[in-house]
KEKE-3310 file (N, C-alpha, C; in steps of 0.2 Angstrom, whole numbers, plus 5000, padded with zeros to 4 digits):
npx = (4793:4809:4825:4835:4830:4825:4837:4842:4832:4833:4846:4847:4839:4851:4864:4882:4898:4915:4932:4951:4956:4965:4969:4976:4967:4954:4954:4953:4941:4931:4937:4932:4919:4912:4909:4899:4902:4893:4891:4883:4881:4892:4889:4881:4889:4903:4919:4931:4947:4956:4952:4954:4966:4972:4967:4973:4987:4985:4985:4997:5005:5002:4989:4977:4962:4944:4931:4924:4909:4899:4884:4880:4872:4858:4865:4876:4886:4896:4886:4891:4889:4894:4906:4908:4916:4929:4934:4931:4937:4952:4949:4951:4963:4971:4966:4957:4944:4928:4915:4896:4890:4901:4910:4929:4935:4946:4962:4967:4977:4987:4984:4993:4995:4995:5006:5016:5025:5028:5020:5012:5005:5009:5004:4998:5004:5008:5002:4993:5000:5015:5024:5026:5027:5022:5033:5039:5040:5032:5019:5017:5017:5006:4995:4996:4991:4979:4960:4948:4935:4918:4905:4887:4878:4868:4856:4852:4838:4830:4825:4835:4847:4842:4843:4856:4862:4856:4861:4877:4879:4889:4893:4896:4892:4877:4866:4852:4837:4831:4842:4849:4840:4839:4852:4852:4840:4845:4856:4847:4837:4843:4834:4821:4824:4829:4817:4809:4816:4813:4800:4799:4804:4795:4787:4774:4774:4786:4780:4769:4775:4783:4797:4810:4828:4837:4830:4827:4840:4843:4834:4821:4810:4809:4808:4794:4788:4788:4782:4770:4768:4769:4760:4747:4738:4737:4731:4721:4721:4735:4738:4741:4751:4763:4772:4788:4792:4800:4807:4798:4795:4808:4809:4798:4804:4808:4794:4794:4804:4799:4787:4780:4784:4773:4764:4772:4771:4757:4755:4763:4755:4744:4751:4755:4745:4737:4747:4744:4732:4732:4742:4733:4722:4727:4739:4755:4747:4737:4743:4745:4738:4723:4715:4701:4693:4699:4700:4710:4726:4739:4756:4769:4773:4762:4763:4749:4739:4746:4743:4729:4723:4734:4736:4723:4717:4725:4722:4707:4713:4715:4703:4692:4682:4686:4689:4699:4691:4684:4693:4699:4690:4687:4699:4697:4685:4693:4700:4690:4685:4681:4689:4700:4707:4717:4734:4731:4742:4753:4766:4761:4764:4770:4764:4753:4745:4745:4734:4722:4722:4724:4711:4703:4705:4703:4687:4686:4687:4677)
npy = (4977:4975:4971:4976:4985:4995:5000:5007:5016:5025:5028:5037:5047:5056:5064:5061:5066:5064:5071:5074:5086:5101:5109:5123:5126:5123:5133:5144:5143:5146:5159:5167:5166:5154:5143:5137:5138:5139:5150:5150:5140:5138:5143:5132:5120:5118:5116:5112:5121:5112:5099:5107:5109:5095:5094:5102:5096:5084:5087:5093:5080:5073:5066:5056:5062:5063:5062:5076:5081:5090:5099:5104:5120:5132:5138:5135:5136:5128:5120:5114:5101:5090:5092:5104:5109:5105:5112:5126:5127:5123:5135:5146:5144:5147:5161:5166:5163:5169:5177:5177:5190:5192:5197:5196:5183:5180:5173:5156:5150:5136:5126:5115:5099:5082:5074:5082:5093:5105:5113:5120:5136:5140:5149:5152:5162:5170:5183:5182:5180:5183:5173:5158:5153:5144:5138:5145:5132:5125:5130:5130:5116:5112:5120:5112:5098:5086:5083:5072:5076:5076:5077:5081:5084:5098:5091:5084:5077:5087:5078:5069:5075:5076:5064:5062:5070:5068:5053:5055:5066:5070:5082:5082:5086:5088:5098:5098:5093:5102:5110:5101:5101:5113:5115:5109:5113:5125:5120:5116:5124:5141:5152:5147:5144:5156:5162:5154:5157:5171:5173:5163:5174:5182:5194:5192:5180:5175:5180:5175:5163:5164:5160:5151:5156:5146:5138:5145:5147:5133:5132:5128:5136:5138:5125:5123:5134:5128:5117:5121:5124:5113:5105:5112:5110:5098:5082:5072:5060:5056:5057:5046:5039:5046:5044:5046:5062:5070:5064:5065:5079:5083:5074:5081:5093:5092:5093:5105:5113:5116:5125:5137:5155:5164:5154:5154:5166:5167:5156:5164:5177:5169:5164:5174:5182:5173:5169:5184:5185:5176:5183:5195:5188:5184:5180:5172:5162:5157:5147:5137:5126:5124:5127:5120:5119:5124:5136:5142:5147:5135:5128:5127:5132:5124:5108:5102:5112:5122:5113:5110:5124:5134:5129:5124:5138:5142:5133:5135:5148:5158:5167:5181:5180:5174:5179:5189:5187:5173:5166:5167:5160:5148:5140:5139:5130:5119:5115:5109:5098:5082:5072:5081:5081:5081:5077:5070:5072:5066:5054:5051:5048:5059:5058:5050:5059:5070:5065:5066:5079:5088:5086:5091:5104:5109:5107:5115:5129:5128)
npz = (4721:4716:4724:4716:4708:4717:4720:4709:4709:4719:4719:4708:4712:4720:4718:4716:4719:4720:4727:4733:4742:4743:4759:4757:4745:4748:4757:4749:4740:4752:4758:4746:4745:4741:4747:4760:4776:4787:4799:4809:4815:4824:4837:4843:4841:4848:4849:4862:4866:4865:4859:4847:4845:4843:4833:4823:4826:4821:4808:4804:4807:4798:4798:4792:4789:4792:4779:4771:4769:4757:4748:4735:4731:4724:4718:4717:4726:4739:4751:4770:4773:4782:4793:4799:4811:4810:4798:4804:4812:4806:4798:4807:4814:4803:4801:4794:4797:4800:4806:4813:4810:4798:4802:4806:4815:4830:4826:4831:4844:4846:4862:4873:4866:4863:4856:4849:4859:4857:4850:4859:4862:4848:4833:4817:4807:4815:4817:4828:4839:4850:4853:4847:4830:4814:4805:4786:4778:4785:4785:4771:4771:4778:4770:4760:4763:4762:4761:4758:4747:4747:4737:4735:4722:4715:4708:4716:4726:4739:4750:4748:4752:4766:4770:4769:4779:4793:4793:4793:4801:4813:4820:4832:4851:4852:4859:4859:4851:4844:4840:4831:4823:4816:4811:4801:4794:4790:4781:4771:4770:4771:4770:4775:4788:4793:4792:4802:4814:4814:4818:4828:4838:4841:4850:4855:4856:4864:4874:4879:4880:4891:4894:4903:4903:4900:4893:4881:4877:4873:4862:4862:4862:4849:4844:4848:4840:4827:4830:4830:4817:4809:4815:4817:4806:4804:4797:4808:4807:4805:4817:4827:4820:4822:4833:4838:4844:4841:4832:4823:4821:4816:4804:4797:4792:4777:4772:4774:4770:4758:4757:4749:4747:4749:4756:4769:4773:4774:4787:4793:4797:4804:4816:4822:4825:4832:4845:4849:4851:4862:4871:4875:4879:4894:4894:4900:4906:4900:4894:4904:4917:4922:4938:4940:4952:4964:4957:4951:4942:4938:4940:4928:4909:4900:4889:4883:4885:4877:4866:4863:4866:4858:4847:4843:4841:4832:4821:4817:4810:4817:4819:4817:4824:4836:4848:4863:4876:4873:4873:4885:4889:4884:4887:4902:4901:4894:4904:4912:4909:4911:4909:4907:4920:4936:4933:4920:4908:4913:4912:4900:4883:4870:4858:4860:4870:4863:4852:4859:4864:4854:4844:4855:4856:4844:4842:4853:4847:4837)
capx = (4798:4815:4830:4840:4825:4824:4843:4840:4827:4836:4853:4845:4839:4856:4870:4888:4906:4921:4940:4953:4959:4972:4966:4973:4961:4948:4953:4951:4934:4929:4939:4928:4912:4910:4906:4897:4900:4886:4892:4876:4882:4895:4884:4877:4895:4907:4924:4937:4954:4960:4950:4956:4973:4973:4964:4977:4991:4985:4987:5003:5007:4997:4986:4974:4957:4939:4929:4921:4902:4897:4879:4881:4865:4856:4868:4882:4890:4895:4885:4895:4884:4895:4912:4909:4919:4935:4935:4929:4945:4955:4952:4952:4969:4973:4965:4950:4936:4922:4907:4889:4890:4904:4916:4934:4937:4954:4964:4968:4983:4986:4987:4996:4995:4997:5014:5021:5024:5031:5013:5009:5007:5010:4999:4998:5008:5012:4997:4991:5004:5021:5027:5030:5023:5023:5038:5037:5038:5028:5013:5016:5016:5000:4991:4996:4988:4972:4956:4943:4929:4911:4901:4881:4877:4864:4851:4849:4834:4830:4825:4842:4851:4840:4845:4861:4862:4854:4866:4881:4878:4895:4898:4899:4888:4871:4861:4845:4835:4830:4846:4852:4835:4841:4858:4848:4836:4850:4857:4843:4836:4843:4827:4815:4828:4830:4809:4809:4820:4810:4793:4800:4805:4789:4785:4768:4773:4789:4776:4764:4779:4788:4801:4817:4835:4839:4827:4828:4845:4843:4830:4816:4804:4809:4804:4788:4785:4789:4777:4764:4769:4767:4754:4741:4732:4740:4726:4719:4723:4742:4740:4742:4758:4769:4780:4794:4789:4808:4810:4793:4797:4812:4805:4795:4810:4807:4790:4793:4807:4795:4783:4781:4785:4767:4763:4774:4766:4750:4759:4767:4751:4741:4755:4756:4738:4738:4748:4742:4726:4732:4744:4728:4718:4729:4747:4756:4742:4733:4746:4746:4733:4718:4712:4692:4692:4702:4699:4715:4731:4742:4761:4773:4769:4760:4761:4743:4736:4749:4741:4723:4721:4735:4734:4715:4715:4727:4718:4703:4716:4715:4700:4690:4677:4690:4692:4703:4687:4681:4698:4701:4685:4688:4704:4694:4682:4695:4703:4685:4684:4683:4694:4708:4707:4724:4737:4729:4749:4758:4769:4757:4769:4769:4757:4746:4745:4741:4727:4718:4723:4723:4705:4698:4705:4698:4680:4684:4685:4674)
capy = (4982:4970:4977:4982:4991:5000:5003:5010:5022:5029:5031:5042:5054:5059:5063:5063:5066:5064:5071:5077:5095:5104:5115:5129:5125:5126:5141:5150:5142:5149:5167:5168:5164:5147:5137:5141:5133:5141:5151:5150:5133:5140:5145:5124:5115:5122:5114:5114:5124:5105:5098:5112:5108:5090:5093:5104:5093:5078:5089:5093:5075:5068:5060:5059:5067:5060:5066:5083:5082:5096:5100:5110:5123:5133:5145:5131:5136:5122:5121:5109:5097:5086:5094:5112:5112:5103:5117:5130:5124:5127:5142:5150:5143:5152:5168:5168:5162:5175:5176:5178:5197:5194:5200:5191:5183:5180:5167:5150:5148:5129:5123:5109:5093:5076:5072:5089:5096:5112:5117:5126:5143:5140:5152:5149:5165:5177:5189:5181:5176:5185:5167:5156:5152:5139:5143:5146:5128:5121:5133:5127:5109:5113:5121:5106:5093:5085:5081:5071:5079:5071:5083:5080:5089:5102:5089:5081:5082:5089:5072:5064:5077:5075:5058:5062:5075:5062:5047:5057:5071:5071:5087:5082:5086:5091:5099:5098:5090:5108:5114:5099:5104:5119:5114:5104:5119:5130:5115:5115:5132:5145:5157:5145:5145:5164:5164:5151:5161:5177:5170:5163:5180:5188:5198:5190:5173:5175:5185:5171:5157:5165:5154:5151:5156:5142:5134:5149:5145:5127:5134:5127:5142:5138:5119:5125:5135:5123:5113:5124:5126:5107:5101:5117:5107:5090:5077:5068:5049:5054:5057:5039:5038:5052:5040:5049:5068:5073:5062:5068:5085:5083:5072:5086:5099:5091:5097:5112:5120:5115:5130:5143:5162:5165:5151:5157:5173:5166:5154:5169:5179:5165:5163:5180:5184:5168:5173:5190:5184:5175:5187:5200:5185:5183:5179:5165:5159:5154:5141:5134:5123:5130:5122:5122:5118:5131:5142:5147:5145:5131:5125:5130:5130:5116:5107:5101:5119:5123:5109:5111:5129:5138:5123:5125:5143:5142:5127:5142:5152:5163:5170:5187:5179:5172:5187:5186:5184:5168:5161:5163:5156:5141:5138:5137:5124:5115:5111:5109:5091:5077:5069:5084:5081:5081:5070:5070:5069:5061:5048:5051:5049:5065:5056:5047:5064:5073:5063:5069:5087:5092:5086:5093:5111:5111:5108:5118:5133:5129)
capz = (4716:4716:4729:4712:4704:4723:4721:4703:4709:4723:4716:4704:4718:4724:4712:4720:4716:4727:4725:4736:4740:4749:4762:4752:4738:4752:4760:4744:4741:4760:4757:4739:4745:4738:4752:4768:4783:4793:4806:4814:4820:4830:4846:4843:4840:4850:4851:4865:4864:4868:4853:4840:4845:4842:4825:4820:4826:4816:4801:4803:4807:4792:4800:4788:4790:4789:4772:4771:4765:4755:4745:4731:4731:4719:4716:4714:4733:4744:4760:4772:4777:4788:4796:4798:4816:4807:4793:4805:4817:4803:4794:4813:4814:4798:4803:4791:4800:4801:4811:4808:4806:4794:4806:4805:4823:4833:4825:4835:4845:4849:4866:4875:4861:4864:4853:4848:4865:4856:4846:4864:4860:4840:4829:4810:4804:4820:4819:4834:4844:4850:4855:4842:4823:4810:4799:4781:4776:4788:4784:4766:4772:4781:4766:4754:4767:4758:4763:4753:4749:4744:4735:4734:4717:4713:4704:4721:4730:4747:4753:4749:4756:4772:4773:4772:4784:4797:4794:4792:4806:4817:4822:4840:4855:4851:4863:4859:4844:4838:4838:4824:4817:4815:4807:4796:4791:4786:4777:4766:4765:4774:4769:4780:4793:4796:4795:4808:4817:4815:4820:4836:4842:4841:4857:4860:4858:4869:4881:4884:4884:4899:4896:4906:4898:4898:4887:4877:4874:4871:4856:4865:4858:4841:4842:4850:4834:4822:4832:4829:4810:4807:4819:4817:4800:4803:4798:4813:4805:4805:4825:4829:4818:4824:4836:4843:4841:4841:4824:4817:4818:4811:4798:4793:4790:4772:4770:4777:4767:4751:4757:4745:4750:4750:4761:4774:4776:4778:4792:4801:4799:4808:4821:4825:4827:4836:4851:4851:4855:4869:4876:4877:4885:4900:4894:4902:4911:4894:4892:4910:4919:4927:4943:4943:4959:4967:4952:4950:4938:4943:4936:4923:4903:4898:4882:4883:4884:4869:4859:4864:4866:4853:4841:4842:4839:4823:4817:4814:4807:4823:4815:4820:4829:4842:4854:4871:4881:4871:4873:4892:4892:4884:4892:4907:4898:4895:4912:4917:4907:4917:4905:4909:4926:4937:4933:4914:4905:4916:4909:4893:4877:4865:4853:4864:4872:4856:4849:4863:4864:4846:4841:4857:4854:4836:4845:4856:4843:4833)
cpx = (4806:4821:4834:4835:4824:4832:4843:4837:4831:4843:4853:4844:4845:4862:4877:4893:4911:4928:4944:4956:4962:4968:4967:4967:4955:4947:4951:4944:4930:4932:4933:4920:4910:4909:4907:4898:4896:4889:4887:4877:4886:4895:4884:4884:4900:4914:4929:4943:4958:4959:4952:4962:4975:4973:4971:4985:4992:4987:4993:5008:5007:4993:4980:4967:4949:4938:4923:4915:4900:4889:4880:4872:4864:4860:4878:4889:4888:4891:4888:4889:4887:4904:4915:4913:4926:4936:4935:4939:4951:4956:4952:4957:4972:4971:4959:4945:4932:4914:4900:4888:4895:4911:4923:4935:4945:4956:4967:4975:4982:4988:4993:4995:4998:5004:5016:5021:5024:5026:5012:5012:5009:5004:5001:5003:5010:5008:4993:4995:5012:5026:5030:5024:5025:5028:5035:5035:5033:5020:5013:5014:5006:4993:4990:4992:4980:4966:4951:4938:4921:4907:4894:4879:4869:4856:4848:4845:4832:4830:4832:4846:4848:4844:4850:4862:4862:4858:4874:4883:4884:4899:4900:4894:4882:4867:4855:4843:4833:4836:4850:4846:4839:4846:4856:4844:4841:4852:4852:4841:4838:4837:4823:4818:4827:4822:4808:4810:4816:4804:4793:4804:4800:4788:4779:4770:4779:4785:4772:4768:4782:4794:4807:4823:4838:4838:4827:4834:4846:4837:4825:4810:4805:4806:4796:4784:4785:4782:4768:4763:4768:4760:4747:4734:4733:4733:4725:4721:4731:4745:4743:4749:4763:4775:4781:4793:4795:4809:4803:4795:4803:4812:4801:4796:4809:4803:4790:4796:4805:4788:4785:4782:4778:4764:4766:4772:4761:4751:4759:4761:4747:4745:4756:4749:4735:4740:4748:4737:4727:4735:4737:4723:4721:4736:4749:4753:4738:4737:4749:4738:4729:4717:4705:4690:4693:4703:4705:4722:4734:4749:4763:4768:4768:4759:4753:4738:4739:4744:4733:4721:4725:4734:4726:4713:4719:4725:4712:4706:4715:4710:4697:4685:4680:4692:4696:4698:4685:4688:4701:4694:4685:4694:4703:4690:4687:4698:4696:4680:4685:4690:4703:4709:4714:4726:4737:4737:4755:4760:4764:4764:4766:4765:4752:4745:4739:4735:4721:4715:4721:4716:4702:4697:4703:4691:4679:4683:4680:4667)
cpy = (4976:4976:4980:4986:4998:5004:5010:5017:5028:5032:5036:5049:5058:5058:5065:5062:5068:5066:5075:5081:5097:5107:5121:5130:5128:5130:5145:5148:5146:5158:5169:5167:5158:5143:5141:5137:5136:5144:5152:5144:5134:5140:5135:5122:5120:5117:5118:5117:5117:5101:5101:5110:5099:5090:5096:5099:5085:5081:5090:5088:5069:5063:5060:5059:5064:5063:5071:5079:5087:5094:5106:5113:5127:5137:5141:5134:5131:5124:5116:5107:5092:5089:5102:5114:5112:5109:5126:5131:5128:5132:5149:5150:5149:5159:5170:5166:5169:5172:5178:5182:5198:5198:5193:5190:5179:5173:5163:5150:5143:5131:5117:5103:5087:5073:5077:5095:5103:5116:5121:5133:5144:5143:5150:5156:5172:5183:5187:5182:5180:5180:5164:5155:5147:5141:5142:5138:5121:5123:5130:5118:5106:5115:5117:5099:5093:5081:5078:5073:5075:5077:5079:5086:5092:5098:5085:5083:5083:5083:5068:5066:5079:5070:5059:5065:5071:5057:5051:5063:5069:5076:5086:5081:5089:5093:5099:5095:5096:5110:5109:5102:5110:5119:5112:5107:5123:5126:5115:5121:5136:5150:5154:5145:5150:5166:5160:5157:5168:5177:5168:5168:5184:5189:5194:5183:5170:5176:5180:5164:5159:5160:5156:5152:5149:5136:5137:5149:5137:5126:5129:5129:5142:5131:5121:5129:5133:5117:5115:5125:5120:5104:5106:5114:5099:5086:5072:5062:5049:5057:5051:5039:5042:5048:5046:5056:5071:5069:5064:5075:5087:5078:5078:5093:5098:5095:5106:5116:5120:5121:5135:5151:5164:5161:5153:5164:5173:5162:5160:5175:5176:5166:5169:5183:5177:5171:5180:5189:5183:5177:5191:5195:5184:5180:5172:5161:5155:5148:5137:5131:5127:5125:5124:5123:5122:5137:5147:5143:5141:5129:5130:5130:5123:5114:5105:5107:5120:5117:5110:5119:5135:5133:5125:5134:5144:5136:5132:5146:5159:5169:5175:5184:5175:5179:5184:5184:5177:5163:5161:5158:5149:5136:5134:5131:5118:5110:5109:5102:5087:5073:5074:5084:5081:5075:5068:5068:5066:5055:5047:5051:5055:5063:5054:5055:5069:5071:5062:5077:5091:5090:5091:5101:5111:5110:5112:5128:5133:5133)
cpz = (4718:4721:4722:4708:4711:4722:4713:4706:4713:4722:4711:4708:4721:4718:4718:4716:4721:4723:4732:4736:4746:4752:4761:4747:4743:4755:4755:4743:4747:4757:4750:4740:4742:4740:4758:4771:4789:4798:4810:4818:4824:4837:4847:4845:4842:4854:4856:4864:4862:4859:4846:4839:4844:4834:4819:4819:4822:4809:4798:4804:4803:4793:4796:4792:4788:4782:4774:4765:4763:4750:4741:4731:4725:4714:4714:4721:4738:4751:4762:4775:4783:4789:4796:4804:4812:4801:4797:4811:4811:4801:4801:4815:4809:4798:4799:4792:4801:4804:4809:4805:4801:4797:4807:4814:4825:4831:4831:4837:4850:4856:4867:4870:4865:4862:4853:4853:4865:4852:4852:4862:4853:4838:4822:4807:4809:4820:4825:4839:4843:4850:4849:4836:4818:4804:4790:4777:4778:4786:4777:4766:4775:4774:4761:4757:4764:4761:4758:4754:4746:4743:4732:4729:4718:4712:4711:4724:4738:4752:4755:4753:4764:4775:4776:4776:4790:4797:4795:4798:4812:4819:4828:4845:4855:4857:4866:4851:4840:4835:4830:4819:4812:4809:4802:4791:4786:4781:4770:4763:4771:4776:4776:4787:4797:4796:4800:4816:4820:4819:4828:4841:4842:4849:4859:4862:4863:4876:4884:4884:4891:4900:4898:4900:4893:4892:4880:4873:4867:4864:4857:4862:4851:4838:4842:4843:4828:4825:4830:4820:4806:4811:4818:4811:4801:4804:4806:4811:4805:4813:4828:4826:4819:4829:4839:4841:4838:4831:4821:4816:4814:4803:4793:4790:4781:4769:4769:4775:4759:4752:4754:4750:4753:4756:4767:4775:4778:4782:4797:4802:4806:4816:4824:4828:4833:4843:4854:4855:4861:4874:4878:4880:4891:4899:4896:4906:4905:4893:4898:4914:4923:4931:4943:4948:4964:4962:4951:4944:4940:4938:4931:4916:4903:4891:4879:4881:4877:4863:4858:4861:4859:4847:4839:4839:4832:4821:4813:4811:4811:4820:4819:4825:4835:4844:4862:4875:4879:4872:4881:4894:4890:4885:4899:4906:4897:4902:4915:4916:4911:4913:4905:4915:4929:4936:4925:4912:4908:4915:4902:4887:4875:4862:4855:4867:4867:4851:4852:4863:4859:4845:4847:4858:4849:4838:4850:4855:4838:4830)
residu = (MET:SER:LEU:GLU:ASP:GLU:LEU:LYS:LYS:TYR:ARG:ARG:GLN:ILE:ALA:THR:ASP:ALA:TYR:PRO:MET:SER:ILE:GLY:GLU:LEU:ALA:ASN:LEU:TYR:ARG:ASP:GLY:GLU:MET:ASP:ILE:HIS:PRO:GLU:PHE:GLN:ARG:ILE:PHE:ARG:TRP:THR:PRO:SER:GLN:LYS:THR:ARG:LEU:ILE:GLU:SER:ILE:LEU:LEU:GLY:ILE:PRO:LEU:PRO:SER:LEU:PHE:VAL:ALA:SER:ASN:GLU:ASP:GLY:VAL:TRP:ASP:VAL:VAL:ASP:GLY:VAL:GLN:ARG:LEU:SER:THR:ILE:PHE:GLN:PHE:MET:GLY:ILE:LEU:ARG:GLY:GLU:GLU:GLY:GLU:LEU:LEU:ASP:PRO:PHE:VAL:CYS:GLY:GLU:ALA:PRO:PHE:LEU:LYS:SER:LEU:ALA:GLY:VAL:SER:TYR:ASP:GLY:LYS:SER:SER:ASP:LEU:TYR:THR:LEU:ASP:SER:THR:GLN:ARG:LEU:ASP:PHE:LYS:ARG:ALA:ARG:ILE:ASP:VAL:LYS:ILE:ILE:LYS:ARG:GLN:SER:ASP:ASN:ARG:ALA:LYS:TYR:ASP:LEU:PHE:GLN:ARG:LEU:ASN:SER:TYR:GLY:SER:VAL:ALA:THR:ASP:GLN:GLU:LEU:ARG:ASN:CYS:LEU:LEU:VAL:SER:MET:SER:LYS:SER:HIS:TYR:GLU:TRP:LEU:VAL:LYS:ILE:SER:LYS:ASP:GLU:ASP:PHE:LEU:GLY:VAL:LEU:GLU:MET:GLN:ASP:ARG:LEU:LEU:ASN:GLU:ARG:TYR:HIS:MET:GLU:LEU:ALA:MET:ARG:PHE:VAL:THR:LEU:ARG:LYS:ILE:GLU:LEU:SER:ARG:LEU:SER:LYS:ILE:GLY:ASN:ILE:GLY:GLU:PHE:LEU:THR:ALA:GLU:VAL:VAL:PRO:PHE:VAL:ALA:LYS:SER:GLU:VAL:GLU:LEU:ARG:GLU:GLU:GLU:GLU:VAL:PHE:ARG:LYS:THR:PHE:ARG:LEU:LEU:ARG:ASP:ALA:GLY:GLY:PRO:GLU:MET:LEU:ARG:LYS:TRP:ASN:PRO:VAL:ALA:GLY:ARG:THR:GLU:GLY:PRO:PHE:SER:LEU:SER:ALA:PHE:GLU:ALA:VAL:ALA:LEU:GLY:ILE:GLY:PHE:ARG:ASP:ALA:ASP:ALA:SER:ILE:THR:PRO:GLU:LEU:VAL:ALA:ALA:LYS:ARG:VAL:GLU:LEU:TRP:SER:MET:PRO:GLN:TYR:ALA:ALA:GLY:PHE:SER:THR:GLY:LYS:ARG:ALA:ASP:GLU:ARG:MET:ARG:LYS:THR:ILE:PRO:THR:GLY:ARG:GLU:LEU:PHE:ALA)
# end
């Protein structure tokens, strides 16, 4: 296939449009529910007051802003792919930004700006500050400021949207890969994102992980839930092709959002049964290393145990023949194998480790 043929093929997969819109027009779309800037992202991408002030100052000075990228969903609503924090800042300054529960957030009041020293303490219309506000002319200028909007049309496929999100993500500092993955999920299928949130809050799952608050805040439990769903039935021939596990999991978002409601219900049933079994078998100890010489559990949560024990149970769909007693015994058997001696996973890449742990787990519970 020639370059021209490839260009024609992939250009057909993503349909776009572009035109400038005023801030006032964008605000009206947001108020009317015709634009979703995903308040779920606000915990992840949080600009400082200084960053917000500089954005407001730029608009007032007439400095052009980078383009916004939006994707039109099945209902015609625009999902913001790139520009969440810019729009959030603008709408909060205007006093119309709402949080995850639909609550109206406190309007933003500007701080000290690099050029406009008088901007400190200024609010949009005085509802949030007794100090200073923009006057009517300044508010009109603000609302009339235009931003170029790039629109990914409805007929574009999910992989095209995924690729665009990956290329254009410029929200700011992302704490973890899973937080970026969550944003991608919300942009592609909010229902699938909510499903992943739901199962990652399962009491048995969290009880077995016994995870530190820092890791929970960084959504590591959601990454582990994603690993379970994407790896439990993976073809063994694919294990050698995984490469970087973070990049692999992000790429797996596309087939994940293609799962039907029936498939998600089946996945959820296996997930909950698996971690109920693990909790009944011994809780957090089941996903930690067992020292067969000392006869005791050692160390923190082990990815090797997760991949062998949890995924091994999951591969068998947490069959009724797998009892808590069997799980506890198989966990001891795993760490008694010579190839899982002390230091087994030290220095190993995730894909290299999984080429051993995942097949071992499937054999353990065969």
